[in-house]
C-alpha positions in Angstrom: 88.0 -10.7 1.6 91.0 -12.7 3.0 93.8 -10.8 2.8 95.9 -11.7 5.6 99.2 -11.6 4.1 98.5 -8.5 2.1 101.4 -6.9 4.4 103.6 -9.8 4.1 103.7 -9.2 0.2 103.0 -5.9 -0.3 105.2 -3.3 1.5 104.3 -0.1 0.6 100.3 -0.4 0.3 98.7 2.1 -1.8 95.0 2.0 -3.4 92.7 4.2 -5.6 90.6 5.1 -2.4 93.7 6.3 -0.6 94.8 8.2 -3.5 90.9 10.0 -4.1 91.5 11.0 -0.5 94.7 12.5 -0.6 93.8 14.6 -4.0 90.4 15.3 -2.6 92.7 16.9 0.6 95.0 19.0 -1.7 97.9 16.5 -0.4 99.6 16.7 -3.3 102.1 18.8 -4.2 103.1 17.4 -7.3 101.9 15.8 -10.8 104.7 13.5 -9.8 103.8 12.3 -6.5 100.2 11.7 -7.8 101.3 9.7 -10.7 103.6 7.6 -8.1 100.4 6.6 -6.2 98.6 6.0 -8.8 101.3 3.6 -10.3 101.8 2.2 -6.7 97.9 0.8 -6.8 98.7 -0.6 -10.0 101.6 -2.7 -8.9 100.9 -3.4 -5.6 97.2 -5.1 -7.4 99.9 -7.5 -10.2 101.8 -8.3 -7.7 99.6 -9.3 -4.7 97.1 -11.2 -7.5 98.2 -14.1 -9.7 98.6 -13.3 -13.4 95.8 -15.2 -14.4 93.2 -13.6 -11.7 91.0 -11.1 -13.0 92.4 -8.4 -10.5 96.3 -9.0 -12.1 94.8 -8.5 -15.5 92.4 -5.3 -15.2 95.4 -3.4 -13.2 97.3 -4.0 -16.1 95.1 -2.6 -18.4 94.3 0.0 -16.1 98.1 1.0 -15.3 98.7 0.8 -19.2 95.4 3.1 -19.9 97.1 4.9 -17.1 100.7 5.7 -18.3 99.2 6.9 -21.8 97.5 9.6 -20.4 99.8 10.1 -17.6 102.8 10.8 -20.3 100.5 13.3 -21.9 100.0 14.9 -19.0 103.5 15.0 -18.0 104.6 16.3 -21.3 102.2 19.1 -20.8 103.3 20.3 -17.8 106.9 19.7 -19.0 106.7 22.2 -21.8 104.5 24.4 -19.5 107.7 24.7 -17.0 110.2 25.1 -19.7 107.9 27.7 -21.2 108.1 29.7 -18.1 111.2 29.4 -18.0 112.0 30.6 -21.1 110.0 33.5 -20.4 111.9 34.7 -18.0 115.0 34.3 -19.7 113.8 36.4 -22.5 113.3 39.3 -20.5 115.1 41.9 -21.2 117.8 43.1 -18.7 118.5 47.1 -18.9 122.3 47.4 -17.3 124.0 50.2 -16.7 126.2 50.2 -20.0 123.2 49.9 -22.4 122.1 52.8 -20.9 125.3 54.6 -21.0 125.6 53.8 -24.7 122.2 55.6 -25.4 123.7 58.9 -23.9 127.2 58.8 -25.5 129.0 62.0 -25.6 130.5 61.4 -28.5 127.3 61.4 -31.0 127.3 57.4 -31.0 124.2 55.3 -30.7 
């Protein structure tokens, strides 16, 4: 490949090989970081290659498919995070006041 001007045009290079190595090596701390690198890969391919080029077209289609799948995964992850937070919020808290109410010397509840 003759990509002598690639780094002149693409200021933040990323490719699927690098994404794979980072994923296999446990380098992604969040799902969002992984998604950002994937999107960057597609964006770079579309930026570097002209719109009528097969690489540009393939990158655009892959990005569209990726975005649809990523959206579902992001929604699932968000729902899981919200579920974890609401479970923490729903845990009963025993306070001294509630303990005193249970042992009310005047015969109350």
